[in-house]
TIMARFI-434745 format. One record per atom (N, C-alpha, C): x, y, z; residue in three letters. Coordinates in steps of 0.2 Angstrom, whole numbers, plus 5000, padded with zeros to 4 digits. Last residue first. Layout:
! TIMARFI-434745
XYZAla...
***
This chain:
! TIMARFI-434745
499748454931Unk499548524930Unk499848554923Unk500348334932Unk499648334930Unk499448404928Unk501548344938Unk501548314931Unk500848324928Unk501248384951Unk501548434946Unk501548404939Unk500848264957Unk500348314955Unk500648364950Unk502048184958Unk501448164954Unk500948214952Unk502748274966Unk503048254959Unk502448224955Unk502048274977Unk502048334974Unk502348324967Unk502148144982Unk501548164980Unk501548234976Unk503548154985Unk503348104980Unk502648124978Unk503648254994Unk503948264988Unk503648214983Unk502948185005Unk502748245002Unk503048264995Unk503748065007Unk503048065005Unk502748125002Unk504948125011Unk504848085005Unk504148075003Unk504548195023Unk504748235017Unk504748195010Unk504348085031Unk503748135029Unk503948175023Unk505548025031Unk505047985029Unk504448035027Unk506348125037Unk506448115030Unk505948065027Unk505748125050Unk505648185046Unk505748175039Unk506048005054Unk505348015053Unk505248075049Unk507547945045Unk507247975051Unk506447985049Unk508047895034Unk508247865040Unk507947895046Unk507547845017Unk507447895023Unk507647855030Unk508247835004Unk508247785009Unk508147825016Unk507947934996Unk507847864993Unk507847814998Unk508248064999Unk507648035002Unk507447964999Unk509148144993Unk509348104999Unk508848075002Unk508748214982Unk508648244989Unk508848204995Unk509048114973Unk509348184972Unk509348224979Unk508148024976Unk508848014978Unk509248074977Unk506948084971Unk507048074978Unk507748064980Unk507248074957Unk507148134961Unk507248134968Unk507247934956Unk507947974954Unk507848044958Unk505947904959Unk506547884964Unk507147914962Unk505347954948Unk505247994954Unk505747964959Unk505747864938Unk505947934938Unk505847974944Unk505147744943Unk505847754943Unk506047824942Unk503747794955Unk504047764949Unk504847774949Unk503147774972Unk503547814966Unk503747774961Unk501647734977Unk502347704976Unk502647744970Unk500547804989Unk500747794982Unk501547764982Unk500247835002Unk499847784999Unk500147764992Unk501047945005Unk501047885009Unk500747825006Unk500548044997Unk501248024996Unk501347955000Unk499248075001Unk499348044995Unk500048014994Unk499648125014Unk499248065014Unk499348035007Unk500248245011Unk500648195014Unk500248125014Unk499248315004Unk499848295000Unk500248245004Unk498448335015Unk498148295009Unk498748275005Unk499248415023Unk499048355026Unk498748305020Unk499348525015Unk499948495017Unk499748425019Unk498048575015Unk498348555008Unk498948515010Unk497848605028Unk497448555025Unk497748525019Unk498748705031Unk498848635034Unk498448585031Unk499448805019Unk498848775021Unk498948705024Unk500748825015Unk500348885017Unk499648865020Unk501248715009Unk501448735016Unk501048785019Unk500948714996Unk500548675001Unk500648695008Unk501948794991Unk501348824991Unk500848784996Unk503048704992Unk503048764995Unk502348794996Unk502548604983Unk502648584990Unk502648654994Unk502648674971Unk502048644973Unk502048634981Unk504048684971Unk503648744971Unk502948724973Unk504348554970Unk504548584976Unk504148654976Unk503848524957Unk503648484963Unk503748524969Unk504648604949Unk503948624950Unk503648584955Unk505948544952Unk505848614953Unk505048634953Unk506148414948Unk506048434955Unk505748504956Unk506448414934Unk505848384936Unk505648404944Unk507648484935Unk507148514932Unk506448484933Unk508448384941Unk508248444945Unk507648484942Unk508448294931Unk508148274937Unk507948334941Unk509248364922Unk508548344920Unk508148324926Unk510048504930Unk510048434927Unk509348414925Unk510148674926Unk509948624930Unk509948554926Unk510448774917Unk511048744921Unk510848694926Unk509848804901Unk509648784908Unk510348754911Unk509048904887Unk509548854890Unk509448854898Unk508048984884Unk508749004882Unk509248964886Unk506848934889Unk506848944882Unk507548964880Unk506248834900Unk506948864900Unk507048884892Unk504948794898Unk505148824904Unk505748864904Unk504348844881Unk504748804886Unk504848834892Unk503148854872Unk503248904878Unk503648854883Unk502848764863Unk503048834860Unk503248874866Unk502548634866Unk503248654866Unk503448724864Unk501248594866Unk501548594860Unk502248614860Unk500948624879Unk500948554877Unk501348544871Unk500948764879Unk501448734883Unk501448654881Unk499848784870Unk500548804868Unk501048774872Unk498748734878Unk498948704871Unk499648724869Unk498948814890Unk499048744890Unk499148714883Unk498548944891Unk499248924889Unk499348854888Unk497248944895Unk497348974889Unk498048954887Unk497348874908Unk496948844902Unk497148874895Unk498048974915Unk498248904914Unk497948864908Unk497149074915Unk497749084912Unk498049014910Unk496049024922Unk495949044915Unk496649054911Unk496549004934Unk496348944930Unk496248964923Unk496749134939Unk497249094937Unk497149034933Unk495449254933Unk495649204938Unk496249154935Unk494449354928Unk495249364929Unk495449314934Unk493249384923Unk493449314924Unk494249314924Unk492849514921Unk492649484927Unk492849414928Unk492949554908Unk493549564913Unk493449544920Unk491849534902Unk492449504899Unk493049514904Unk490949624908Unk490849554909Unk491549514907Unk491649774915Unk491349734909Unk491449664910Unk491149834931Unk491749804927Unk491449764921Unk490149974932Unk490249904932Unk490749884928Unk489550124939Unk490050094935Unk490050014937Unk488650214946Unk488350154942Unk488850114938Unk489450304952Unk489150254956Unk488850194952Unk491050334944Unk490350344944Unk490050284948Unk492550354954Unk492150314949Unk491450324949Unk492950434964Unk493350434957Unk493050384952Unk492450444976Unk492150484971Unk492550484965Unk492750354986Unk493250414985Unk492950464980Unk491850254983Unk491750294989Unk492250354989Unk492350204971Unk491750244971Unk491650284977Unk493550144976Unk493550204971Unk492950244971Unk493050054985Unk493450104987Unk493450164982Unk492349964975Unk491950004981Unk492350064984Unk493349924967Unk492849964964Unk492450004970Unk494049844977Unk494349904974Unk493849954971Unk493049744979Unk493249794985Unk493649854982Unk493049684967Unk492449714970Unk492649764975Unk494349634963Unk494049684959Unk493449724963Unk494849524969Unk494949584972Unk494649644969Unk494649414961Unk494549404968Unk494549474972Unk495149454948Unk494449464950Unk494249454957Unk496549544947Unk496349484948Unk495549494951Unk496549674934Unk496649654941Unk496349584942Unk496349734922Unk496949684923Unk497049664930Unk495249814925Unk495149764920Unk495749714920Unk495749914934Unk495249854936Unk495249804931Unk496449994925Unk496849954930Unk496349894933Unk495350054918Unk495850014914Unk496249964919Unk494650124928Unk494350064924Unk494850024921Unk495650214931Unk495450164936Unk495150104933Unk495750284919Unk496350254922Unk496150194927Unk494450344919Unk494650294914Unk495250254916Unk494550424930Unk494050374930Unk494250324925Unk495650514926Unk495750464932Unk495150404932Unk495850504908Unk495650534914Unk495650484920Unk497450474899Unk496750464901Unk496550494907Unk498750484895Unk498250544893Unk497550524895Unk499050314896Unk499250384894Unk498750424892Unk498550184899Unk498350244903Unk498550314901Unk498150034895Unk498450094891Unk498150154895Unk498349884901Unk498049944902Unk498450004900Unk498149714896Unk498549774895Unk498149834897Unk498049554905Unk497949604900Unk498349664900Unk498349464915Unk497649474913Unk497549524907Unk499549474920Unk499449414916Unk498749414913Unk499849654916Unk499749594920Unk499649534916Unk500549804912Unk500349734909Unk500349684915Unk500249974909Unk500349924913Unk500149854910Unk500850124901Unk500550054900Unk500750014906Unk500850264910Unk500850244903Unk500450184902Unk501050394921Unk500750334920Unk500750324912Unk501550504927Unk501950474922Unk501650404920Unk500750544937Unk500750584931Unk501150554925Unk501050454947Unk500450434943Unk500450484937Unk502750414948Unk502150444950Unk501650434945Unk503750274953Unk503550314947Unk502850344948Unk503750244966Unk504450244962Unk504250294956Unk503050274982Unk502950274975Unk503650274971Unk502150224996Unk502850234993Unk502750234986Unk500950185002Unk501350245005Unk502050255002Unk499650174990Unk500150144994Unk500650194996Unk497950134985Unk498450174986Unk499050144990Unk497250024980Unk496950094979Unk497550144980Unk498249904970Unk498049934976Unk497650004975Unk498849764964Unk498549824962Unk498149854967Unk499149644970Unk499749694968Unk499449754965Unk498249574983Unk498249604976Unk498849644975Unk498749424991Unk498649494991Unk498649514984Unk498349285001Unk498449314994Unk498249384994Unk499149225016Unk498649265013Unk498849285005Unk500149155022Unk499549115020Unk499049155017Unk501349265016Unk501249215021Unk500649165018Unk500749325003Unk501049355009Unk500849305014Unk500849304986Unk500749274992Unk501049304997Unk500049424974Unk500649394977Unk500449354984Unk499449464958Unk499349444965Unk500049424967Unk499749504945Unk499149534948Unk499149524955Unk501449554941Unk500949494943Unk500349524946Unk501849684930Unk501849654936Unk501349594937Unk502749804920Unk502449734920Unk502349714928Unk502649944910Unk502749914917Unk502349854918Unk503250024897Unk502749964899Unk503049944905Unk503250174889Unk503450144895Unk502950084896Unk503450214871Unk503050194877Unk503450164883Unk503650324858Unk503950274863Unk503450264868Unk503350414848Unk503150344847Unk503350304852Unk504650524852Unk504050514848Unk503950444847Unk505250534869Unk505350514862Unk504650504858Unk504850574881Unk505250624878Unk505350604870Unk504250464887Unk503850524886Unk504150574882Unk505250374888Unk504650354884Unk504250414883Unk506150434896Unk506350434889Unk505650414885Unk505550414908Unk505650484906Unk505750484898Unk505650274909Unk504950304909Unk505050374906Unk507050264910Unk506750244904Unk505950264903Unk507350334922Unk507650354916Unk507250334910Unk506650254931Unk506350314930Unk506650344923Unk507450134930Unk506750134929Unk506450204927Unk508750114934Unk508650144928Unk507850154926Unk508650114951Unk509050094945Unk508850144940Unk507950114963Unk507650144957Unk507950124951Unk508049954972Unk508250024970Unk507850044964Unk507549854983Unk508049844977Unk508349914976Unk506849874995Unk506949814992Unk507449804987Unk507049975009Unk507149975002Unk507249895000Unk505850035021Unk506349985019Unk506349975011Unk504750125023Unk505450155021Unk505950095019Unk503550065023Unk503850085030Unk504650105029Unk503150035011Unk502850105014Unk503150115021Unk504649985001Unk504049975005Unk503750035008Unk505349994984Unk505350004992Unk504649994995Unk505349994970Unk505949984974Unk505949974981Unk504050004964Unk504549964961Unk505149944965Unk502550054961Unk502950044967Unk503449984965Unk501750184951Unk502050114952Unk502550114958Unk500050244948Unk500750254951Unk501050184952Unk498750234944Unk499350224939Unk500050244942Unk497650224952Unk497750284948Unk498350284944Unk497750104958Unk497250114953Unk497350174949Unk499550064959Unk498950094961Unk498450094956Unk500649924959Unk500349984956Unk499750004959Unk502149834963Unk501449854964Unk501249914960Unk503349804957Unk503049764962Unk502349774963Unk503849804939Unk503649834945Unk503349794950Unk504949794926Unk504549764931Unk504449814936Unk504949854909Unk505249844915Unk504749824920Unk505249914893Unk504849864897Unk505249844903Unk505050024882Unk505450014888Unk505049974892Unk505050034865Unk504650004870Unk505149994876Unk505150164852Unk505450124858Unk504950094863Unk505050214839Unk504550174842Unk504750134848Unk506850234838Unk506150244835Unk505650194838Unk508150284841Unk507650254846Unk506950264844Unk508950354832Unk509050284833Unk508450254836Unk508550484833Unk508550454826Unk508550374827Unk508950514846Unk508250514844Unk508150474837Unk510350494845Unk509950454849Unk509150454847Unk510650604838Unk510850534835Unk510450484839Unk510150714846Unk509950704839Unk510050634836Unk511050694857Unk510250684858Unk509950674851Unk512350694862Unk512150654856Unk511450644855Unk511650724877Unk512250704874Unk512150664868Unk510150654884Unk510650704884Unk511350684881Unk509450534885Unk509450564879Unk510050624878Unk509950394895Unk509750464894Unk509750484887Unk510350264895Unk509750284900Unk509550354899Unk511450244887Unk510850194886Unk510250224890Unk512350344891Unk512150334884Unk511550294884Unk512550334904Unk512250404902Unk512050394895Unk513150214905Unk512450214907Unk512150284905Unk514350184892Unk514150214898Unk513350214899Unk514250024883Unk514250104883Unk514150124890Unk514649894872Unk514549914879Unk514649994879Unk513849824858Unk514349874860Unk514149894868Unk513749714846Unk513549724852Unk514049774856Unk514449694834Unk513749714833Unk513449724840Unk515549634837Unk515649704835Unk514949734835Unk515249494838Unk515349534844Unk515349614843Unk515249464824Unk514649454828Unk514749504834Unk516649484820Unk516049524817Unk515449524821Unk517349404828Unk517449474829Unk516849514826Unk516149274835Unk516649294830Unk516749374831Unk515849224852Unk515649254846Unk516249274841Unk516349164863Unk516449124857Unk516149164851Unk515949254873Unk516649244872Unk516749204866Unk514549244873Unk514949314871Unk515649294870Unk514349114877Unk514149134870Unk514449204868Unk514849124890Unk515149074885Unk514949104878Unk513949204896Unk514649224896Unk514949184890Unk512749114894Unk512749184892Unk513449204891Unk513149004901Unk513048994894Unk513049064891Unk513049044915Unk513749024912Unk513649024904Unk511849184916Unk512149114917Unk512749104913Unk512249354920Unk511849304917Unk512149234919Unk512449524916Unk512449474921Unk512049414919Unk513149684911Unk512749624910Unk512949574916Unk512849864906Unk513149804911Unk512749744909Unk512449934895Unk512949964900Unk513249914905Unk512249914877Unk512149904884Unk512649934888Unk511549904861Unk511949944865Unk511749924873Unk511449814846Unk511249814854Unk511749854857Unk511849824833Unk511149804835Unk510949804842Unk512849934824Unk512749894830Unk511949884831Unk513050004813Unk513349944813Unk513149904819Unk512250124816Unk512950124815Unk513350064816Unk511150014820Unk511250084821Unk512050094821Unk510149884813Unk510749914815Unk510749984815Unk509049774817Unk509049844814Unk509649874817Unk509049654823Unk509449654817Unk509449724814Unk508349544832Unk508749604834Unk509249614828Unk507849434825Unk507349484827Unk507749554829Unk508549314823Unk508449364817Unk507949414819Unk508849234833Unk508149224830Unk508049264824Unk509949284838Unk510049224835Unk509349204831Unk509449404845Unk509949404839Unk509949344835Unk508649344854Unk508349384849Unk508749394843Unk509649274862Unk509149234859Unk508749274853Unk510249384867Unk510649344862Unk510149294859Unk509249434875Unk509449474869Unk509849434864Unk509249334885Unk508649344881Unk508849384875Unk510349354893Unk510449304888Unk509849304883Unk510549534894Unk510349474896Unk510449424891Unk511149694898Unk511049644893Unk510949574897Unk510449844905Unk510649774906Unk510549734900Unk510049964898Unk510549964903Unk510849894904Unk509849944880Unk509649924887Unk510149934892Unk509249944865Unk509649984869Unk509449974876Unk509149854849Unk509149854857Unk509549904860Unk508049864836Unk508749884838Unk508649884846Unk507249744826Unk507249784831Unk507949804833Unk506549724809Unk506949704815Unk506949754820Unk505849714797Unk506349764798Unk506849744804Unk505049604800Unk505349604794Unk505949654794Unk504549504811Unk504949564811Unk505349564805Unk502749464810Unk503449444810Unk503849514810Unk501349534820Unk501649504814Unk502449494815Unk500649594830Unk500649514830Unk501049494824Unk500149714841Unk500649704835Unk500849624835Unk498649784844Unk499049734845Unk499549724839Unk497949924853Unk498149894847Unk498649844848Unk496649914865Unk497449924865Unk497649884858Unk495349874866Unk495549944865Unk496249964864Unk495149744868Unk494849774862Unk495249844860Unk495149594876Unk495549654875Unk495449684868Unk494449484880Unk494049554880Unk494549614878Unk495349384880Unk494849384875Unk494449444874Unk496849354883Unk496449414884Unk495849424879Unk497249224880Unk497449254886Unk496949314887Unk496749204867Unk496549164872Unk496649194879Unk497549294860Unk496749304860Unk496449264866Unk498749244862Unk498649314865Unk497849324865Unk498649124854Unk498849124861Unk498649194865Unk498449174841Unk497949134845Unk498049134852Unk499549244838Unk498949284839Unk498449244843Unk500549144838Unk500549194843Unk499949234844Unk500049064827Unk500049034834Unk500149084839Unk500349164817Unk499649134818Unk499549104825Unk501749184817Unk501249234819Unk500549214821Unk503049104820Unk502349084819Unk501849134822Unk504149184822Unk504249124818Unk503549094816Unk503749294829Unk504149304823Unk504149244818Unk503149244840Unk502749294835Unk503149294829Unk504249174846Unk503649144843Unk503249184838Unk504949294849Unk505249234844Unk504649194842Unk504149354858Unk504349394852Unk504649344847Unk504149264868Unk503549284865Unk503649314858Unk505449264872Unk505149204869Unk504549214865Unk505449394878Unk505849374872Unk505649314868Unk504549374888Unk504449424883Unk504849404877Unk505149284896Unk504549264893Unk504349314887Unk506349354900Unk506449294896Unk505749274892Unk505649454907Unk506049474901Unk506149414897Unk505149374917Unk504649414913Unk505049434906Unk506249324924Unk505849284920Unk505349314915Unk507549454922Unk507149404925Unk506649364921Unk507749624919Unk508049564920Unk507449514923Unk507049724905Unk507349714912Unk507549644913Unk507349794889Unk506949744894Unk507349734900Unk507049894875Unk507349884881Unk506949844886Unk507049914858Unk506849874863Unk507349884869Unk506249994844Unk506849994848Unk506549954855Unk505549944827Unk505649984833Unk506249974837Unk505249864817Unk505649924815Unk505849964821Unk503749814824Unk504249804820Unk504649864818Unk503349854841Unk503249864834Unk503849844830Unk502549774854Unk503249794851Unk503149794844Unk501449724860Unk501549794860Unk502149824857Unk501549584862Unk501049614857Unk501049694857Unk502349564873Unk502649554866Unk502149584861Unk501449584884Unk501949634882Unk502249624875Unk500849454883Unk500449524882Unk500849574880Unk501949374885Unk501549374879Unk501149434878Unk502249414898Unk502749424893Unk502449424886Unk501149374905Unk501349444905Unk501849454899Unk501149234903Unk500549274901Unk500749344900Unk502349194909Unk502249194902Unk501749234899Unk502049224922Unk502549264919Unk502549254911Unk501049124924Unk500949194925Unk501449234921Unk501749004921Unk501249024917Unk501049094918Unk503549034924Unk502949014926Unk502349034921Unk505048984918Unk504549034917Unk503949004919Unk506448934929Unk505948914924Unk505348974924Unk507949044929Unk507349004932Unk506848994927Unk509649024925Unk508949044923Unk508449004927Unk510849044939Unk510549004933Unk509849034931Unk512149164940Unk511449144942Unk511149104937Unk513749174941Unk513249154936Unk512649124938Unk515249254943Unk514549244946Unk514049224941Unk516549164935Unk516149224936Unk515449204940Unk517949084944Unk517349084939Unk516849144941Unk519549184945Unk518949144947Unk518349134943Unk521249224949Unk520749204944Unk520149174947Unk522149224958Unk521649274959Unk521149274953Unk523049124955Unk522749124962Unk522149174962Unk523549164943Unk523149104943Unk522749104950Unk523449344941Unk523749284943Unk523249224943Unk523449514942Unk523349454937Unk523749394940Unk523049674944Unk523149614947Unk522949554943Unk523749834940Unk523349774937Unk523549714941Unk523650014942Unk523849944944Unk523449894941Unk523150114935Unk523750124939Unk524050064941Unk522550134918Unk522550094924Unk523250114928Unk522750184905Unk522250204909Unk522250184916Unk523750114899Unk523950174903Unk523350204906Unk523250004892Unk523449994899Unk523650054903Unk521750064884Unk522450044884Unk522650044891Unk520049974883Unk520550034885Unk521250014885Unk518549964878Unk519149934877Unk519749984878Unk517350034880Unk517650004886Unk518249964885Unk516850064868Unk517150124872Unk517550094878Unk517249914859Unk516949974860Unk517250024865Unk517149734863Unk517449794860Unk517049864861Unk517449634877Unk516949674873Unk517249734870Unk517949484882Unk518249544879Unk517749584875Unk517149404895Unk517149414888Unk517549484887Unk517949324908Unk517549384906Unk517649394899Unk518749224912Unk518149204910Unk517749264907Unk519949274917Unk519949244911Unk519349224908Unk520149444924Unk519749374924Unk519749344917Unk521149554932Unk521049514926Unk520649454928Unk520749704940Unk520949634941Unk520749594935Unk521349874941Unk521049814937Unk521249754940Unk521050034946Unk521349974947Unk521049914944Unk521250204944Unk520850144941Unk521350084942Unk521250334956Unk521650274953Unk521150224950Unk520650494952Unk520650434955Unk521050384952Unk519950644950Unk520550614951Unk520550554955Unk518950754939Unk519050704944Unk519750674944Unk519050844929Unk518550864935Unk518550804940Unk519750834918Unk520050864923Unk519550874929Unk519250754908Unk519050824908Unk519350864913Unk519650624912Unk519950654906Unk519850734906Unk518650614923Unk519450624924Unk519750644918Unk517450614916Unk517650664920Unk518350674922Unk517650484910Unk517550544906Unk517750614910Unk517750404921Unk518350414917Unk518250474912Unk516350404924Unk516850444929Unk517550454925Unk515850344913Unk515650404915Unk516150444919Unk516450214913Unk516550264908Unk516350334909Unk515850174926Unk516550174925Unk516750224919Unk514550144925Unk514750214928Unk515450224927Unk514550044913Unk514050084915Unk514250154918Unk515349944909Unk515550004906Unk515150064910Unk515449794914Unk515249854917Unk515649914915Unk515949684907Unk515249684909Unk515049744913Unk517249764899Unk516749714898Unk516049724901Unk518349844900Unk517849844905Unk517349794905Unk519749764894Unk519049784892Unk518749784899Unk521449814890Unk520949784895Unk520249814893Unk522849764881Unk522349804882Unk521849774886Unk524649744879Unk524049724883Unk523549784882Unk525549714865Unk525349764869Unk524749744873Unk525849624855Unk526349624861Unk526149674866Unk524849644846Unk525449654844Unk525949664850Unk523749634860Unk523749654853Unk524449674851Unk523049534872Unk523749564870Unk523649574862Unk521749564883Unk521949544876Unk522649574875Unk520749534897Unk521349554894Unk521449524887Unk519349604907Unk519649554902Unk520249584899Unk519149654924Unk519249664917Unk519449604913Unk518449724938Unk518649664935Unk518649674927Unk519049874947Unk518649844941Unk518849774939Unk518950004958Unk519249944956Unk518749904951Unk519450174960Unk518950124956Unk519250064955Unk519750294971Unk519950234969Unk519350204965Unk519150414975Unk519850414974Unk520150354971Unk517750514977Unk518050454974Unk518750464973Unk517050614985Unk517750614985Unk518050544982Unk515650624983Unk515950594990Unk516650584990Unk515550664970Unk515350714976Unk515650684982Unk515750544963Unk516250594963Unk516150644969Unk514550474966Unk515250444968Unk515750504968Unk513650554961Unk513650544968Unk514350524970Unk513950544947Unk514050614950Unk514050604958Unk513550414945Unk514250434944Unk514450494948Unk512150404948Unk512650374952Unk513350404951Unk511250454939Unk511550504944Unk512050474948Unk510850354931Unk511250404928Unk511550454933Unk510050284941Unk510650254938Unk511150304935Unk509350384953Unk509350364947Unk510050334945Unk509450334971Unk509750374965Unk509450344958Unk509650334987Unk509050334982Unk509350374976Unk510750244996Unk510650314992Unk510150294987Unk510950175012Unk510650165005Unk510650235002Unk511250165025Unk511750195021Unk511550185013Unk510150105031Unk510350175033Unk510850205028Unk510149975026Unk509650015024Unk509750095026Unk511449925031Unk511349935024Unk510749985022Unk511149935045Unk511749965042Unk511649975034Unk509949845046Unk509949925048Unk510549955044Unk509149745037Unk509849755039Unk509949825040Unk507849745032Unk507949735039Unk508649725041Unk508349685016Unk507849705020Unk507949695028Unk509249635007Unk509549685012Unk508949715017Unk508649554997Unk509249525001Unk509449575007Unk507749614989Unk507549584995Unk508049565000Unk508749614975Unk508049614977Unk507949574984Unk510249694978Unk509949624976Unk509249624979Unk510149874978Unk510149804981Unk509949744977Unk510950024975Unk510449964972Unk510649904976Unk511850104980Unk511250134978Unk510750084974Unk512750094996Unk512450064990Unk511850104987Unk514150095006Unk513550135004Unk513350104997Unk514950055020Unk514750025014Unk514150065012Unk516450095030Unk515750105028Unk515550085021Unk517550075043Unk517350045036Unk516550065035Unk517850105056Unk518250145050Unk518050115043Unk517150015064Unk516950085064Unk517250125058Unk516949855055Unk517249905060Unk517049975059Unk515449765054Unk515949815051Unk516249855056Unk514549675059Unk515249665061Unk515649715058Unk513149645056Unk513349705060Unk514049705063Unk512949555047Unk512949535054Unk513149585059Unk512949615035Unk512349585037Unk512349565044Unk514349665035Unk513749715035Unk513149675037Unk514949535034Unk515049585040Unk514549635041Unk514549485022Unk514349455028Unk514449495034Unk515149595014Unk514449575014Unk514249545020Unk516549605015Unk516149655018Unk515449635018Unk517049495007Unk517049485015Unk516649545018Unk516249414995Unk516449474997Unk516449485004Unk516849244990Unk516349294993Unk516649364995Unk517349194974Unk517649214981Unk517049264984Unk516849044967Unk516749114967Unk516949144974Unk516848904965Unk517448944965Unk517449014966Unk515448874966Unk515948844970Unk516548884971Unk514348904959Unk514648964962Unk515248934967Unk513848784952Unk513848854949Unk514248904952Unk514048684961Unk514248674954Unk514248744951Unk513748734974Unk514348704973Unk514548704966Unk512348764971Unk512848814973Unk513548794972Unk511848634968Unk511848684963Unk512348734965Unk512048574981Unk512448544976Unk512448594970Unk511048664988Unk511748654990Unk512248624984Unk509748644984Unk510148704981Unk510848694983Unk509248524990Unk509148544982Unk509648594980Unk509548535003Unk509748474999Unk509648484992Unk508948655006Unk509648645007Unk509848595003Unk507548625004Unk507848675000Unk508648675000Unk507448525014Unk507348515007Unk507648565003Unk507748595027Unk508048535024Unk508048525017Unk507948775027Unk507548715028Unk507948655024Unk508648885015Unk508348875021Unk507948815022Unk510148935006Unk509548895007Unk509348895014Unk510649074999Unk510649045006Unk510049005007Unk511649104984Unk511049094988Unk511149064995Unk513049224985Unk512749154984Unk512149144987Unk512849394980Unk512949344986Unk512749274983Unk513349554975Unk513149484973Unk513349434978Unk512749704976Unk513249664979Unk512949594978Unk512249824970Unk512049754968Unk512649714970Unk513449944972Unk512749934970Unk512749854968Unk514550064981Unk514350004977Unk513650004975Unk515850124989Unk515250144986Unk515150094981Unk516650105004Unk516550064998Unk515850094995Unk517850185013Unk517150195011Unk517150155004Unk518950165026Unk518750135020Unk518050155019Unk520350235034Unk519650245033Unk519450215026Unk521550175044Unk521350175037Unk520650175037Unk521750165057Unk521950225054Unk521750235047Unk521550025061Unk520950075062Unk521150145059Unk521949895052Unk522249965054Unk521750015055Unk521249785049Unk521949775053Unk522149835055Unk520249825041Unk520049795048Unk520749785052Unk520949875030Unk520649925035Unk520449895041Unk521449755025Unk521949805027Unk521549855032Unk520249695022Unk520649665027Unk521149715030Unk519849785012Unk519449775018Unk519849745023Unk520849765002Unk520749825005Unk520349825012Unk520549624999Unk521249645002Unk521149715005Unk519249634994Unk519349595000Unk520049615004Unk519549704982Unk519049734988Unk519149694994Unk520349614976Unk520649684978Unk520149714983Unk519549504974Unk520149494978Unk520449564980Unk518449564966Unk518349534973Unk518949534977Unk518049684958Unk518649654958Unk518749624965Unk516449674950Unk516849694956Unk517449654956Unk515549654939Unk516249684938Unk516649704944Unk514249614943Unk514749564941Unk515449594941Unk513649744952Unk513549674950Unk514149644949Unk514349894949Unk513749864950Unk513749794948Unk516049924954Unk515549924949Unk514949884952Unk516550034968Unk516449964965Unk515949954960Unk517650154973Unk517050144969Unk517050064966Unk518150214988Unk518250164983Unk517650144979Unk519150314997Unk518450314994Unk518450274988Unk520150305010Unk520050275004Unk519250285002Unk521350375018Unk520650395018Unk520450375011Unk522650355018Unk522350315022Unk521550335022Unk523350365001Unk523350385008Unk522850335012Unk523750324988Unk523150364989Unk523150394996Unk524950254989Unk524850294983Unk524250344985Unk524750165000Unk525350204999Unk525250264994Unk523550104997Unk523650145003Unk524250195002Unk524050034985Unk523450084985Unk523450134991Unk525049954991Unk525150004986Unk524650054985Unk524249864999Unk524749915002Unk524949964997Unk523449804989Unk523149844993Unk523649894997Unk524549734982Unk524149784979Unk523849834983Unk524849644992Unk525349684990Unk525049744986Unk523649574992Unk523849604998Unk524349664997Unk523649504980Unk523149564981Unk523249604987Unk524949474969Unk524649464976Unk524249524978Unk525349514957Unk525049444957Unk524749434964Unk525349664948Unk525349634954Unk525049564953Unk526149804939Unk525849734939Unk525949694945Unk525749974936Unk526149924940Unk525749854940Unk525450024919Unk525250014926Unk525749964930Unk526350154910Unk526050094911Unk525850074918Unk
***
């Protein structure tokens, strides 16, 4: 049986006593970090230079860091409300500020997107890895401690512990330990908010060397709020939803596009005619790619490295219902808003039994039980996000051409490889057609880029707000034509010229007329009837923001956009100075502390926000 502790410092001392002063500690990706144990080990190493501490991690979660007066006034109360009791990981600030002692090293294979750009220690100690290779890399570095946040349940007087949100790499390294190929101490920290998930991650107490449990070390889970789904992301999600076959298999990534996809599937299931109409309005020239628009009579089976609240929405809608051995959804880790964790905790035993957490080697690979997986993963659609793509079909998902890492490869390559290995499967990579870079608008579809995550020989399907490009098995010229058809029209001409100059397009090629109207205004117009009818809500799966905050979000986004143009900002300021806010606007201004401005800066911001509130209601 494990040793029981109520004090994290005492537990850290026990780990040093039992393992020694050379600690190689594995931390689960994302939510499953045992923060108090990690912080105690870090403090122990800081206090004693003879203790060498190597933290092997991924997706270190940090509270948002607001910038500027308005952002701070908006987000600070949200942070207090949603993250107030969450204990910060001490190593994160030290790493960011170059304050790590020489005897402490932090190594990660996946970053919170964009948060570790231009942080030398983090960038230099990053390991580029497929998610399925992470466990072997941990073991190769001499892993001797794994710390894990767990849920606890007592059955007939005997405690059991669930790995809950992170069965991903922990189950894989435990398999190696049971086979005698690894030796490490598994340390648990009990959390009362963590859902107890059944399945392979439901472990007896004797798997653990020590358990930390006390009221003082219990804490609210990290719960990022859902973000509102923009028109662009809804267009992408709806286009992707028309690729999913009834009776098939679904994997989706995190974020607004995943939520938009799920809501698109729900709309398609409940009102096929309305779904068909919206997709036709979005892509009137889309003829070559077959569309799936019917309801889900057989239903889908989900297998995804990450479980999100969108999957719960698909279960509730009766879409995720094709069971494999009694299970409709297999996953390897989860992260989401408070409502997501609560939904899992409140499920009945029969409901939760249909969701099983597995090792990442199960969800992301075919190796091991391959025949069983092939039978289950029928007509699979692996739908993931990418940042940029080339006209020749390569995807840029994790890093920049200067070597800086934005996030990580994660499981994207795993799912692309599965799409080519499974009969009837497709890899669908989604991206916004453009991005704002300072005051400049840039195309996310490029002729070439100095970094690739998925090479062009694995090109399959790309989706932007402007449509679908099916590239599998196509010639380079056809691939380029397909990518141009989903490119923003403001950039098509130059890309055509470059492709022709390279000899990859015929000199006489012209983009078909139906694809030369790829402008944001068309997307807004195409979605407006469905938006007005409430078919495409900004928060389809619930929201942690108040009604006032929900009114503020689009206005603040509009204000942020105006700041890129002095002319637009001046126009917004003038409109705000000459208008009188109504009662609803006054509530929004009060939320930002602008109801009684005391400085010239506050008066200026009051006018800007007031005008942005008025304009955001008109779009």
